[in-house]
C-alpha positions in Angstrom: 0.0 0.0 0.1 1.5 3.3 -1.0 0.3 6.9 -1.0 1.2 9.1 -3.9 1.9 12.5 -2.4 -0.5 15.2 -2.7 -2.9 15.0 0.0 -4.4 18.1 1.4 -4.2 18.7 5.3 -7.7 19.4 6.8 -7.6 21.2 10.2 -10.1 19.0 11.9 -9.4 15.7 10.3 -6.7 13.3 11.2 -5.3 13.1 7.6 -2.9 10.2 8.3 -5.5 8.1 9.9 -8.0 9.3 7.1 -5.6 8.2 4.1 -5.5 4.8 5.5 -9.2 4.4 6.0 -9.7 6.1 2.7 -7.3 3.6 0.8 -8.9 0.6 2.8 -12.3 1.7 1.7 -11.3 1.9 -2.0 -9.7 -1.4 -1.8 -12.6 -3.0 -0.2 -15.0 -1.8 -2.9 -12.3 -2.7 -5.7 -12.2 -6.4 -4.1 -16.1 -6.7 -4.4 -17.7 -9.2 -5.9 -14.4 -11.1 -5.2 -14.0 -12.7 -8.7 -12.4 -11.4 -12.1 -14.1 -9.8 -15.0 -14.7 -12.4 -17.8 -15.4 -11.2 -21.1 -15.9 -14.7 -22.6 -19.1 -15.3 -20.6 -22.5 -13.5 -19.9 -22.3 -11.3 -17.0 -23.8 -13.1 -14.0 -26.7 -11.7 -12.0 -26.0 -9.1 -9.5 -24.0 -10.3 -6.4 -25.5 -9.6 -2.9 -23.5 -6.7 -1.0 -21.7 -8.0 2.0 -22.8 -6.3 5.4 -19.3 -5.1 6.0 -19.4 -3.3 2.6 -22.9 -2.2 2.9 -21.9 -0.4 6.3 -19.5 1.8 4.2 -22.3 3.4 2.5 -23.8 6.7 3.5 -27.1 6.5 5.3 -28.4 9.5 3.6 -31.1 9.0 0.9 -31.3 9.2 -1.9 -27.5 8.6 -2.3 -27.6 5.3 -0.3 -30.1 3.6 -2.8 -28.2 5.1 -5.8 -24.9 3.5 -4.4 -26.7 0.0 -3.8 -28.1 0.2 -7.3 -24.6 0.8 -8.7 -23.0 -1.8 -6.7 -25.5 -4.2 -8.3 -24.0 -3.1 -11.6 -20.4 -3.3 -10.5 -20.9 -6.8 -9.2 -21.9 -7.9 -12.5 -18.7 -7.3 -14.1 -16.0 -8.1 -11.6 -12.5 -7.0 -11.1 -10.4 -6.5 -14.2 -7.5 -9.2 -14.2 -3.9 -8.2 -13.3 -0.6 -9.8 -13.4 2.6 -10.2 -11.1 3.1 -8.1 -7.9 -0.2 -6.2 -8.0 0.3 -3.1 -6.0 -2.5 -0.3 -5.1 -1.4 3.2 -4.9 -3.9 5.9 -3.7 -3.9 8.9 -6.3 -3.6 12.3 -4.8 -6.8 13.2 -3.1 -8.7 16.2 -4.1 -9.4 19.1 -1.8 -12.2 18.3 0.7 -15.3 20.3 -0.5 -18.6 20.6 1.2 -21.5 19.0 -0.6 -25.2 18.8 -0.1 -25.2 18.8 3.6 -21.8 17.3 4.2 -18.9 19.5 5.6 -16.3 17.3 3.9 -16.6 15.2 0.6 -14.0 13.9 -1.7 -14.7 13.6 -5.5 -13.4 11.5 -7.0 -11.0 9.3 -5.0 -9.0 6.9 -7.1 -6.8 4.0 -6.6 -4.1 3.0 -9.3 -3.8 -0.7 -9.6 -0.5 -1.7 -11.3 1.3 -4.9 -11.9 4.2 -6.5 -14.1 3.2 -8.3 -17.2 6.5 -10.4 -16.5 8.6 -11.8 -13.4 11.4 -9.4 -14.7 8.8 -6.4 -14.1 10.1 -4.4 -16.9 6.6 -4.0 -18.6 4.1 -2.7 -16.1 0.2 -2.2 -16.8 -2.2 -0.4 -14.7 -5.7 0.8 -14.4 -7.5 3.2 -12.2 -10.5 2.3 -9.9 -12.3 5.4 -8.6 -15.2 5.9 -6.2 -17.1 9.0 -7.5 -17.6 10.6 -4.1 -16.8 10.0 -0.6 -18.2 11.9 2.3 -17.1 12.4 6.0 -20.1 11.1 7.9 -20.4 10.1 11.8 -16.6 10.3 12.0 -15.9 7.9 9.0 -15.5 8.0 5.2 -18.3 6.7 3.4 -19.3 6.2 -0.2 -22.1 8.5 -1.3 -21.6 8.0 -5.0 -20.1 4.8 -6.6 -20.2 6.1 -10.2 -20.4 9.5 -12.1 -23.1 9.6 -14.7 -20.9 8.8 -17.4 -19.3 5.9 -15.7 -22.6 4.5 -15.0 -23.8 4.6 -18.6 -20.4 3.0 -19.6 -20.9 0.1 -17.3 -24.5 -0.4 -18.4 -23.3 -0.3 -22.0 -20.6 -3.0 -21.2 -23.2 -5.2 -19.4 -25.6 -4.9 -22.5 -22.8 -5.5 -25.0 -21.7 -8.8 -23.0 -25.4 -9.9 -22.7 -26.0 -9.5 -26.5 -22.7 -11.1 -27.3 -23.5 -14.1 -25.1 -27.3 -14.4 -25.8 -28.8 -17.6 -26.3 -29.5 -18.4 -29.9 
């Protein structure tokens, strides 16, 4: 676990504790649903959201319902495959801003996932996994938006494409 320098100190938040909590939160969502993306098959039905992960979602409606709906979409795809020595690097955080009643929100929060293609490690691939908005609620960071509108539409299109590609003839 590494943090890519660039965090912003916030006077009433313990930023060191927050960085570890934020990275753990993003990694927990990245690990859901616990299987790899497989383009060679029809996407499975939505996976149930584990209680521990559901506890990381805001309690504020309509944000909670939207995150639950987006999680169902995300669970149908799975985690992109990686290679040797996968490493997670928290990208520089945006400056915390107030939003819709929350004093501190971060939008977006991204984790760079990188790995080597070979054991020598000279060729590195990566992708970024982002949570659209985190909010500081009841002393903890919680997910208020899993996807942006654009990302949500992209995920829907990928699912539709895979369902069409693997439709029963």
